[in-house]
N, C-alpha and C positions, 0 to 999 in steps of 0.2 A: 433731088427728090422732086416729084411733079406736083404740081399746083393742085391737083384733086386729092393727093394724099393727106394733105392738111385737113380737109373737112372729114376726111374718113378717120383719121386719128380723133379729132373733136368728137365725132358721132360715137365712136366707141367709148370714149371717156364719157360722154353724156348717156350712153346705154348703161354703164356701171353705176352712175349715179342714180339713175331711175331705179335700177335694180335695189340699191341700198335703200332708197326711199320706201320702196314697195314692201322691203322686209320691216323697216323701221315705222311702218304706220301702224303695226300690230307690234308693240315693243315686248310683250309677254310671250309671243309665240316667235321672237326674232332670235335667229341663231347667231352669236356675236362673231364667232370666226367667219361666217359667211359675210357679213357687213364688213368687217376688217378686210377680209380678201379684196371686195369689190371697191373700197376706198383706195387700197394698195395699187390695184390695176388703175384706177381712176387717175392716181398720181403719176404712175408710170407713163401713162399715154401722154399727160399734161407736160411731162418732163421730156418726152420723145418730141412732140409738138414744138416746145421751146427750142429744143436743140436744133430743130430742123427749119424754124422760121427764119432764119437770118439767109438762108440757102433759097428759099422760096421765091424770095422778092418781096412786093408790097402786097399785104393782106387786101383781098376782096371785100367788097360789101357784105357778099353771103357769109365768108368767113367771120367777120365781125358780129353779126347779128346772131351766127350759130355760138359762138364765144359767150356773147352776152346772155343768151338763153342759157347755156351752160353754168355761168356765174350765178344766174338766178335759181337753178335747181341745185347748185351747191349749198346756197344760203338756205333753201327749203331743207336740204339734207342735215344741215347744222341744226336748225331748229327741232326737226324730228330726233336728231341725236340728243340735244339737249332735255327733251320731254322724256324720251326713254331712260336718260340718267336720272331724272327726279322721280321717274316712275320706280326705278329700281332702287334709289335712297329711300324712299317711303317705305317700300316693302320690306327692307332690312331693317327699318327702324320700327316696323311693326312686329316684324319677327324677334327682335331684340327685347322689346317690351312684354312679350308674352312670357309667362311664368315656365320654367323649366319643368320637365316630367319629374326629375329626380332631385333631391337635395343633395349638398356636398357630402352628407355620410352614406348615399348610396339609397335610402329609402324613397318610396314613392311620395309624391307631394300629394296631400289631401284634396279629395275633390271638392271644389267650391260649388255648392249647389246654391242657386239665388232663387228666391221666393219661398213658398211653403209646400211641405209634401202632405197631403191629406190620405189617411187609411180609409177614410169613409166616401170618399168620391167628390 
């Protein structure tokens, strides 16, 4: 494998991580399947890079710099993923705490009106 192919593999992995970070920046609008696909592609590129690293000889400074930048972006993606998971858990907890619209017998739950109703205005 040529030396220049390793930076190309890192760049491809980096672009996938950046895409996942862009999706995770807005967790409510994030499509989980797209994020998972991007992370799997990143993993594939990194495994390909690892397998070909021994054939390429000693890595250059540019490759190390690029790998360090990728590691930072992967940490950022992990933080965004954790924030999205927390947001999803909070949303599910709020959803579970709401009263159901129907009782176990199948009748509607009475509407709970807070405050007072005035017929005079």
